[in-house]
C-alpha angles and dihedrals in degrees: 000000000000119000116247116252115256116242126224134182092286099046133270117001122210123213111273126219141057128289121241090250092055091050092049091051092051092048091050092051091048090050091052092049093049090047091055099040102040097066091050091049092049090051090053090050091054093050091046090056091051090051091049090049092052091048092048091049089052091051092048089049089055090051090049088053090054089051090051091051090057100038100030093235140051120262116278120248090250091053091044123171090322087082088070093060103034131029112260115230093243097044114122107181100023110161097178173125087133092179124048114225127346125350111276122249125218120255090271091055095252123129116255115257116239122188124178122212097033124247088217123077116249096024128103093207143357119238111184146160118223089223126217093324118040090218093048130091115304124239105224141180113273 
């Protein structure tokens, strides 16, 4: 036998709230939406990190060019990018520091890879990021 509706000042009052079935339907819809949107968002995050790595490499290449203008040559592989932040022992016309603070890391928190001379023809040096996996393909200066 159904319970009678309670009455308030403004007349009969129905029970408030959602049924269990309604809540399960909403949770299922939310789960489907998250399942469809999350992979696309993660893909965008990966491509954004690659773009940031390329932009950071381009900025570091500009800083290396400034170093070369002062010293007459790019840093050696043994000096590495550290020569941009602290004066190397054998530097003669060092006008740095060319980088403020610590050496930057790539978006995956790995140090940038600097090779001088370059392993590629037509380049004075290689400036690369190891990418998301240190064993994967490198992201290098153009």
